[in-house]
C-alpha positions in Angstrom: 20.5 0.2 10.3 23.2 2.4 8.5 23.6 2.0 4.5 27.3 1.2 4.3 28.6 3.4 1.1 30.4 1.9 -1.9 32.3 4.0 -5.2 30.8 3.0 -8.2 33.6 4.0 -10.9 32.2 4.9 -14.2 35.2 6.6 -17.2 37.3 7.9 -14.3 33.7 9.7 -12.9 33.2 8.5 -8.8 29.6 8.4 -7.8 28.2 7.1 -4.0 26.1 4.4 -4.3 24.9 2.2 -1.4 26.3 -0.9 -0.9 23.1 -3.2 -1.5 22.5 -1.2 -5.2 26.1 -2.9 -6.0 25.9 -5.6 -5.1 22.5 -5.8 -7.2 23.7 -4.6 -9.8 26.6 -6.6 -10.6 24.5 -10.0 -10.9 23.3 -9.4 -13.9 21.7 -12.3 -16.8 20.0 -12.9 -19.0 16.2 -11.8 -19.2 16.3 -9.3 -16.3 14.5 -5.9 -16.7 16.2 -2.7 -15.0 13.5 -0.1 -14.4 14.8 3.9 -15.1 13.6 7.0 -15.0 13.3 6.9 -19.1 12.5 3.5 -18.8 13.6 0.2 -18.8 16.5 -1.8 -19.9 16.1 -5.4 -21.3 19.0 -8.2 -21.0 19.0 -10.7 -23.6 22.0 -12.3 -23.7 25.5 -12.5 -21.4 28.9 -13.5 -22.0 31.6 -12.9 -20.6 33.4 -9.2 -22.3 30.0 -8.0 -24.0 26.2 -8.2 -22.6 23.6 -7.3 -25.0 20.5 -4.8 -24.3 17.3 -3.4 -24.7 15.9 0.2 -23.8 12.5 -0.1 -23.6 9.8 2.3 -23.0 7.8 0.4 -21.1 8.3 -3.5 -19.9 5.7 -4.5 -22.4 7.3 -3.0 -25.3 9.6 -5.9 -27.7 10.2 -4.2 -30.7 13.8 -2.8 -30.3 17.2 -2.3 -31.3 19.9 -4.8 -29.8 23.1 -3.0 -28.5 26.3 -4.3 -27.2 28.5 -3.4 -24.5 31.3 -4.5 -22.1 29.5 -5.9 -18.9 31.1 -2.6 -16.6 30.1 0.0 -18.4 26.4 -1.4 -18.2 27.3 -1.9 -14.4 28.6 2.1 -14.2 25.4 3.1 -16.1 22.7 1.4 -13.6 24.2 3.0 -10.6 24.3 6.0 -12.7 21.1 6.3 -12.8 19.3 4.2 -10.5 18.1 1.8 -12.0 16.1 -0.9 -9.5 16.0 -4.5 -10.7 12.3 -4.7 -12.0 11.4 -8.4 -12.8 14.4 -11.8 -13.5 12.9 -14.7 -16.3 
């Protein structure tokens, strides 16, 4: 099965990502842990305009600073780094 390609837009830059990966990234919800090359991203809360998240070195870590970001920017970041959903609580 051939993968369809879509464009992920982040601050004027366009990067090709698979349609399946983009669909998986768009469904953000609290408790999700996204695995990246540099560690993990834990979504702590999701609002209409802001998402609260923590950057962790490993999934067991809980002491981290909570950051706020717009959902579109977080989705774009996850697309760029090729994040994969590790677990959802």
